[in-house]
C-alpha positions, 0 to 999 in steps of 0.5 A: 723795267729794263734800261732798253725797254724804257729807252724804247718806251721813250722813243715811242712816246717821243715820236707819239709826242712829235706826231701829235704836235705836227697834226695841229701845225698841218691843220693850221698849214691847211687852214691858212692855205685854204683861206688864201685859196678862198681870198685869191678866188674871191679876188679872181671873181671880183676882177672878172666881174670888174672887167665884164663891167668894163667891157660893157661900159666901153661897148655902150659908149662905142654904140652911142659914138656910132649912133650919134657920129654924124651929129656934129657934122649935121650942126656944123652944117645948119648954119651954112643951110640957113645962109642958103635959105636966106639968099633964096628967100631974098627977093631984092637981091642983084646978081652981084649980091648973090654972088657974094652971098655964094662966095660966103657960103662957099667959104664957110663950108671950106672952113668947116671942113678944114675943122673936120680935117677934110682936105681937098686935092687935085689942082690944075698942074699936078701930076697925075696919081691913079691912086687918087686921082680918076682920069675922065679924059685924056688930051694932047697938049705939047706945052705941058708935061706927060701925065700932068692934070689940065683940068679938074671936073671934081676936086678930090677930098681926103678925111684924115689921110683917107681918100674919101672922094677921087679927084676927076680930072683931064690928063695930058697925054702926048 
């Protein structure tokens, strides 16, 4: 064989060898890529399932919270109701002791409201604010400023900075 044919044969055999060696490398790379893809898909499915479980648990918690939201309010009022029943059931009580009992119950309710973040507003002498006060009547009083509350029919109440009942008041209009 001539030298040029030998060179061509060597070159083709070298390229065949390099092609043969690159095929296993590609197969390994494909296997690694498929393995990584499968692992990532598995992680994705697990995270998705975990999130769904979390979402379901939170929905159940919120549902139970809303269902039994008033339970603490009821528990707080039960001792007050017991005191009222004792006052009504008392047959040998004087007007003074009955008045003291009513004052005690009123104080208990006020403390309970305080603990629940329920705050009263609307005092005589405050300035009328149409956002939180309902003017039931207007009267003219020269001693007071204009738009000042002269009398309170019903106190207003806020619960965590939200008005839950507007104060019903008489307002001064000159």
